[in-house]
N, C-alpha and C positions, 0 to 999 in steps of 0.2 A: 218484738214478735219474731219467733224462730221460723226459719224456712225448713221445709220438709220435702222429701221425695217419696212419692208413692210408686211402689213396684207391683206390677201385675203379671202373673203367670197364668194364662188362661188355657184350659183344655176343653174337650168336647162337652163335658158335663160338670166341670168344676172350675173354680177361679181362686187361685191363691193370691193373697196380697200381703204386703209389708209396708210399713211407714218408717222411714229413716229420717231422724232429725239431723240437720246440718249444724255442727258445733259452731262454726264461724260464719255461717251464712253462705248463700249460693256463690257469691262473687269470689270468696276466699278460696273455694275449691279444696278444702281440707276437712277431714273428720266427719264421719257419719256414725250415728248411734241408732240401733233398732229400738223403736218405741212401741210399735203395734204390729201385730201379725194376725192372720186368720185365713179363712177360706169359705167359699160358698160351694157346697156340694149339691148334687142332684138337680142341677139346672135342667129344666125341661121335664122333670118327673116329680120329685119331692124336694124342693129347694130347702137347704138348711144353712144358715149363716152363723158362723162362730168367729168371734173376735177375742183376742187375748193381748195382755200386756207382754212385754219382752220376756218377763220372768214366768210366763205361762198362766198367770191369773186370768180367768175367764171374765170378760167384760160384758159379753152378750152372747146368747144362744137362742136363735129365733128361726122359725119356719114360716112358710107361706104356701098358698096353693100354687100348683104348677101353672105355667103360662108366662109369657113375656120373654123367655129365653135369657140370653146374656144381657140384653138391654135393661130388663127389669132388675137382674142381679146387680148390674153396675149402678143402677139408680138407687137401689137399697144401700149399696156400699157408699155411694157419694153422699147420700143423706145422713148415714150414720157417721161418716168421717167429719161432716160439717160440725157436729156437736161433740166430737171425741178426739180432737187433735191437740188438746192441751194448749190451745192458743197458737198452734203452728199454722203457717200459711203454706199451702201446696205450691212449690216452685216449679215442679216438673213431674212427669210420669215416665217411668221406664218400663218397657215391655220386653218379655222374652218372645222372640220371633224365631221359629225353628229354622227357616230357610232364607238365606240372604242371596243365594245364587252366586254367579261368578263375579259380580260387580262389587259386592260388599265384604270387605275384610276388616272393617271397623264399625262400631255403632254409629248410627246417623240420626239426626233430627228429622222427624217425619213431616213431609208435606204431601201435596196431592200427587206430585210426580213420583215420589218414593212409594206411595201407596199403590199406584198403578203398577209399578214394577213388581212389588211384592205379591200383588194379587195374581200376576202371571205365573208365579211359582207354586200356586196352590196344587196343581197336579203332581208336584214332586213331594209334597208332604200333606196328603189329603186329610189325615187324621188330626193334624196340628195347625197348619197355616191358616185355615179359615177362622179358627177359634182364637188364634193369636191376634188376628187382624180385627176381629169383631169389637173388642174393647177400644182399640185405637179409633175406630170409626165413631163409636158411641160417645167417647169423651170429646172428640173433635166437634161433634154436633152440639153437645151440651156445654162445653167450655172451650170454645175455639181459641181463646187467648192462651191457654195452658200449653206450654211446650211438651212435646212427647218425643221419646227417643226409642228407637228399635235396636235391640241388642240381639245379635244373631248367634244361633247355635253352630252355624257353619264357619263363622269368622276365624276362630282359633286355628282352624285347619288350613286356611288359605296359606299358600307358600310351600305346600308339599312339592317334592321333586316331580318332574314330568312323568317319571316311570311309575309314580304312585297315583297321580291324578288321571292318567290316560287309561281308557279301556282299549283293548286290541280291536278297535273298530276303525273304519276309514276316518281319516283325520278331520274331515269336514264335520263329523258329529261332535267332536271336541269343540270346534269353532262355534258350534251352535249351542254350547253349554252342556253337552252330554259328557260328564266327567265325574270322578269320585269326589264328593264334597266332604263327607264326615259330619257327625252331629254330636250333641252333648258338649259342644265346645265351651259353653259358659261354666259347666261343671269342671271340665279339665283345666280351664284357665284358672279357676279358683284354687284347685289343688296345686297346680304348678306355682302359683303365687304364694301359697302357704308353705311350700317345702323349705325355703330358706330359713324360716323360723322354726318349723316343726321338726324337720330332719335335714339340717344343713349339710350333712355328709353325703346325701344323695341328691341334693337340690340341682346340681349341675351335671348329674350323671345320666345313666340310661335307665329310664323308669317306664314301666307299663302301668297304667291306671285302668281299673275295671269299674265302670259306672254300671252297677247292677241294680235295676229296678224293674218296674213293669215294662219300661223301655230299657234296653241294655246294649252297651257297646264297650269297646276297649280302645285305648289310645296309647301309642308309643311316643314318649316325650324325651327329648335329649336337650340338655342345656336350657330347660324351661320352655322349649318350643315343640309343637306337634310335628311328628315325623310321618306317622301313619295312623290310620284308624280302621276299625273293622266295618264301619258303615260306609256306604258308597254314594251312589246317585240319589238314593232315597233312604229314609229312616227305617226301611224294612230289611236291610241287608245285614250280614254279619251273624251275630249271636241269635239264637232263638230267644224270644221275649215273652211277655205275659200272654199276648194274643197274636203276635207277629211271628212268622215262620223263620226269619233270618235268611241266611244264604240259601239259594235255591237254584237248581239247574235251569237256565233260561229255556232250554229245550222242553222242559216239563210245562212251562207256561204256554208254549206254542201247542203242545199236545193237548192241554186242558181245553184250549179254545177250538182247535181244529178237529181233534179226534173225539173229544168227550162232550162237545157241544156247550161248553160253558161260555157265557158272555164275558167281555172284559170287566164288567161290573161284578159279576160272580167271582171272577178270579181275584179282583181287588179285595172283595169281602173275605175270601178264603185266606189270603196271605196276610191281611192286616188284622182281621177280627176273629178268625175261627181257628187259628193255628197256635204255635208256640206252646207254652205250658198248659193253657186251656185246652187246646186242640188235642195234644197227646194224652193228657190225663183224663179228659172228659169230665173233669171235676171242678177245676178252679184255675185262675191265673195268679192266685195268691200263694206265694211260696210258703207261708206259715201253714196254710191248710194242707199243702202237698207234703210237707215234712211230717205233719201229724197224722197223715193218712196211711193205712195199711193196704191200700188198693195198689195192685201191681202197676197199673198205668200211671199212678201218681209217682211212684218210685222211678219209673222209666222216664217220665218228663224231667225229673230232677237230674237223673243220670245223664240225659242228653244235654241238658243245660251245662252241667259241670264238664262233661267231655268236650264240648265245643269251646268253653273258656280255656281249658288246658291246651287244646289245639291252637287256638288263636294266640295264646301266650307264646308258644314256640315260634309262630310266624312273626309276631311283632318283635320278639327278641332278635330274630334274624334280621329284621329291618334296621334294628339299632346296632347290630354287630356285637351283641352281648347284652347282659342284663345286670343291673345293680340293685334294683328294687322293684317290688310289685305292690301296688296300692289298691285296696278295696274301698269303694265309696258308694253312696246312694242307698236306697231303702234296703235291698237285700244285702249289698256289700257291707253296710254298717251294722246290720242287725241279725243276719242269719249265720250264726257261728258254724252250724253243720255244713253249710255250703262252702264257707271259707276253708274249713278243715278238709273237705273232699278235694277242693281245688289245689290246696297246698300239698296234700298227699299225692295227688296226681302230677304234681310239678316238682317232685323231689329231684328228678333227673337234672333239672336246670339249676339246682342249688338252693332251693327253698327248704328250710328245716323249721317246721312249725313248733312253737311253744304252746302246747295245748292249754295250759292254765291261763296264759295271756289271751289266747283266742276265745276261751269260754268265759272270760271276765265280763263284768257289766258293760253294757253298751254306753256310748257317749264319750266324746273327746277323742283326740288322736292318740294312738298307741301302737307300738311295735308288737307284732304277734309272732315273730320268728325268734329263734334262739340267738344268743349273743354271738355264737360262732357260725351262724348261717351265712354261706357265701353270698346269697341273695337275700336282702332284707325284705320282710313282708310287713305291711302297715295297714291299719284301718284309719282313714282320715275322713271325717264328715265333710260333705260338700255344702256349699252355700251359694247357690246360683242367684238368689235374690240380692245378696250383698254385692255380688259381682255386677249385677245389673244396676244397682244403686250407684256404685262407684263409676261405672261407665256413663251413666246419665249425668252425674255431677261433672264429669270431665267435659262432656259434650255441651251441656247447657251453661255450665259455669265458666267454661273457657279455660 
C-alpha cells in the first residue's frame, strides 16, 4: 500500500487539491509524484468538481446544488478520493495558509494551539485566512487521526533585515506584530529552489521574481533567500491586483472614513474587492479580457499594472544592489506575453533586452525570453505551490 499526501489550497469560493504519492513511503522522506489534481469551483453558488490525472485526463466532472459551503465541498472530495486513490493511503494533508504571523517561519503540524493562533491572524488576511483554515477544521472533525500541516505564504520572507521589516511607527507597534510580512512565499520558495537546475548561472545571484496573477507581488531574492517583497503587513499592499488596489496613501484611508463617511467595512470592501484591474477598468479582473478589449479604461488598467511592476522592479533592484535576472511566474506572468513585453520594454534601462520570438512562443515550461547578450536575463518559470506544500508536509510529518 502506497502512502500519499493530499494538498489543499482553499480560497473564498474555490478549493484546489493535489495528491502526491510517496515513492518510498512516509518514513523514508524522499520522492513525491503527482498522481491526481483538480478543483472545486463556485463554492456557495454553483459548485463544480473537476478531477484529473497528472497528465490532464479528466476523471470526473460533476456539479451539485448550492449549499453546504466548504464543508460539503470537502465531503465530496473526501468521498471521491476514497474510491480513486489507486490503493494509496492518505498519510497527511498539507495546507496553504496565507498568514503565519511573526512566530512561524517554517511549516508546522497543526493542533488546537496552532489553530487558535492562526485564527487571530484573520484580520490581516480577511480574503484568505478564514478559507485556508476552514478545510483544516473540517478534516480535523472528520478524520482527527490524520496529520495536517500548515505551510505559510509569509514564512519564506522571515529573516528580512530590520530596515525592511519595520514601518516608521513607534517601536511598540513592531513588538505587537505590526511589521512588513510579505506573501506568495510558497511560490517564491519554489522558484528559488528551481533555479539551480533551470538557470544555474543566476541561482545564487540577484533575482527579482514577479508572481503575477489575480493576486500579484514581487520579491527580491539573493543567494536563494528573500531580501525584500512588495507586499507588507497585509496582502493588499504593493502592486495593483485583480480586485485589490495595491499600495495606497494611508492618509486617504483616514479621509475615506472621517471626511467621506465610509465605514471600516466599506473601506475594506473597496480596497480588497472593488479596486485593482476590476475597479479601474470597470470591466473585469481577468487580464485576458482586458487585453482583448478596446475600452480605454481596460487599457488604462493594464498600463497602471505594468507601470507599477516597472517601478517596483527598480526599487527591488536597489534593495539587491543590482540585478542579474528577472523571472515572471503565476497565471499572468506565465501566460500573458503582451504584459511581459510591456514590462521588459519599460525596463530596458535596467538592462533587460527582450527576445520577442522567445516571449511570444508557446506557454509551458521554463524558458529564457531575453536575448543572449542581455545584461539582465529575463525568464518565464512556472510555479508549483502545491508541490512545495507537499514537500514541506513530507518533511514535517515524515521527519
